[in-house]
N, C-alpha and C positions, 0 to 999 in steps of 0.2 A: 797550241799550248806554249806559253812563254818558256817553260822549263826546257823544252827540247832545243832551244837556241844555244844551250850550254855546249852542244856538240861542236859548235863553231870554234871553240877554244881547245878542242882535243888535239894532241900532237899527231895527227894523221893526215894523209893526203885527201882521202875521200871517205865520207861518212854520211849515212842516212839513218833516220830513226822515225818511229811512229808509236803512238799509243792507241790501243783499241779497247773500247768499252765492252762489258760483258754482253751487251745486246748486239754486238757486231759493228756498231757505229765507230767512226774514226774520231778520236778525241783531238788528235793533232798529228802532224807529220812535218819533217824538216829534212832538207837535203835532197839529193838525187834518188828518189824512192824507186825509180825504174832501173837504176844501175845494178848490173848483175855482179854479185860478190861470191867468192868461194866461202862456203859455210863452215868448213871443217866439221867439228863435232855437233854443230847445230843440225847436221844431217841426221843425227840419231833419233830425235823426236819424230821426224818425218818417216824414217824407216820403222820406228816402233808403231806409228799409227797404221802403217801398212800391215804390220803383224797383227794389230788388233782387228783390222778388217778381215784378214785371213782367218782369225779365230772366230769372228762372228759368222763368217761364211761356212765354217765347219771344215776348212782345209787343214787346220792345225788345232791342237789343244795346248793349253798353257803347260800342262803337266805331262806331256808326252816326251819321250827321250829326244834330246837334241844336243849336239856339241860333244864334249868329252864324256867318258863313261860315267853314268850316274846322274848326269845333268839333264835339265829339261829346257823347254822354250822359256819358261818363267825364269829359270836361273840365268839364261843368256840375256834376257831383257833387263834383269835386275843387277847385272854385273856380279853375280854370285856363282858362276859356273866353275870358277877356279882357274880359268884360262889367264895367261899372262897379258900384259898390256897390249903388246903389238906382235905377238907370235903365238901360234897354236900350241903352246907349252903349258902343261898343267902345273899349277903352283899350289893348289889346295883342293880339298874335297869340296864338292858342290854344297853351297849353303853355309860354308864355314866363315868365309871372309868376303868383304866387298873389294874385289880387285877390278878396278876400272879397266875395261878390256875392249879395244878395237877388234881384236881377234874374235871375241865373243859375238860381236855384231856381224862380223863376216860369216861366222858359222850360222848365225840366225838367218842371214840372207840366203845362204846356200840351202838351208833347211826348207825355207819357204819356197824357193825356186823348185826344189824337188817335189814338194807337196802339191804345188799348183801347176807344175809343168810349164811355168812361165819364168823367163829370166827375171831376177829380182828388180832390176831397174824398170823393166816393163810393167811388172806387177805394181810397183810404187806409182807409176804413172797412171795406170788404169784404176787403181783402188783409191788413190788420194789426190794426186795432182790434177788430173783431168776433171773429176767431179767438183773440185773446189775452184776451178778456173785458174789454176796456178801455171799459166802458160810460159812463164820465163824460168821455171824451175826444172832442173834436170839432175839426174844422177849418172855420172860417168865414172864408175869404179866402185870403190868400197862403200857399202851401206853405213859404215862407221864415220866416214869423213869426206866423201868426194861429191857432196851436193853443191849445186850453185843455185842462187836464188836472188830475189829482190825484196826490198822492204814491202813493196806493193803486194807481192805474192804472200809473204809471211803474215801480212795483215789478215789475209783470208784464212790462213792456217790458225792464227791466234783467235780469230772469231770462232772457228770450228771447235777449238779446244774449250772455249768458254760456253758455247751453246751448240753441242754436237748435232749434226744433221746426218753424217755418214755412219755414225755408231750410236748404239744405245748409251745414254748418259751414264748408266751404271758401269759400263765397260771402261769409259774414260775415268770415272771416279776411282775405279780399282787401279788403273794404270798410274794415276797421280796420287795414290796413297802409298804409304811405306810398305815395301815388300821385304820380308825377312828382317824385322825390326831388331835393333840392338847391335848390328854388325859394324865393326869399326873398319876404317880403310882410308886410303889417301885420296883426297880430292885434288886432281891435277892442278898445280899452281898455287894451292892453298894448304898443302900439308895434311898430316894425319887428323882425321876427324873421328870423334867417338861420341855418339854413333855417326856413321857416314850414310845417312838415310837416302834411299833411292826408291823410286817406283818402278814401273815397267817401261824403261826407256826414258824416263824423266827424272832429273835430279830434284830432290825435295829439300827445301832450305832447312826446315826444322830449326834447331838452335845452333847451327854451324857458325863457327867464328874462327878465323876470318871467312868472309864469303863475298861473292861477286855481286850479290844483290845489295839492298840498302839496310841500314840499321833499323828502319821502320817497316821493312818488308815483313809480312806475316809468316809464321812458321809453315803455313800451308802453301806458300809460294813454291811453284814448280817450274822447271824449264831446263835450259842448257846453255852453256857458252862454248865457244870454239876457239881453237888456237890461232885462227886467222883474225881474231879481234872482233868476234861476233857474239851476240847473245839474244835470247828470247826468254822472257819470264812471264808467267801468269800469276797474279796475286788474287785468289778467289775472294779474300776479305775486302780488297780494294775494288773488286769488280772491274778489273782492267788487266791488260797485258801490255808489255813494252818490247819493242824490237830495236836493236841497233846493229848495223853492219858497217864494218870498216875494212880498209885494205892494209892495215898494219898488224903484224903478229902480236898476239897476246903477250903482255909483259907488265913490268911495274907501272907503266902509264895507265893500263886498264884497271889494275888493282886500285889505283888512286881515283880515277874519274868515273868509273861505272857506278859505284855505290852512291856517289854524290848526285849523279843524274837520277838514279832510281828514287832517292829520298826526295829530290825536288819534284819529280813527277807525282809521287804519292801525295806530297803536301799540296800540290796544285789541284789534284783530284779531290782532296778533302775540303779545300777551301770553298766557301760559298761564292757563287759568281753573281 
């Protein structure tokens, strides 16, 4: 894909990107796709997928208690448990506000580890990474932000998200649909959004503005970006996913170049060849 060459002009040292079609085929790739990058919060969709496996295996239920008093697994996945951003401090009653929370994902990881009697990093490996052949991906620390991966590996994950093999497609559809609609909240780096729609571990674009995806991205687009300058989105209407990993912290540079890349990728996918 010619559009992916745009990453050569990004103000970063190292960057790799790829586009994956809904049938799992690679539409294009650019840069060192085998280079391992810290994912930051792009770790969350991987952790969430492990939670979905645990749900399908019967190890956990979405509506069982987890995290702070009154909260459930569903609240933790949807950033509505009331926990603060980076500490296990309660700031709101469950289900009242969309408070983006690393602490919530850490509570989720602890809950799954207790339920399965397997350390969460090991569970993620057994449930998601190994079956998908993601051999370069690892979690060493927080399920909210301490994943490391490659574009090559995330291509496999993006294919799974679009055509699930590990999970019932209905489970993935629920996880990538809005949970607790109508809640407002802050999207890190992009300010207050009303509503700040989220699924179960996946951010949902809806009508958010500004946003890290493109102006032509469909409202159903879901995914995540990370503070290490990383993103993964899936646009079901376009029938494709895009991954970009860099070694520069998220900032104004990303706000400028990410949507332009996304719009160029979507335009190229739409154009007849």
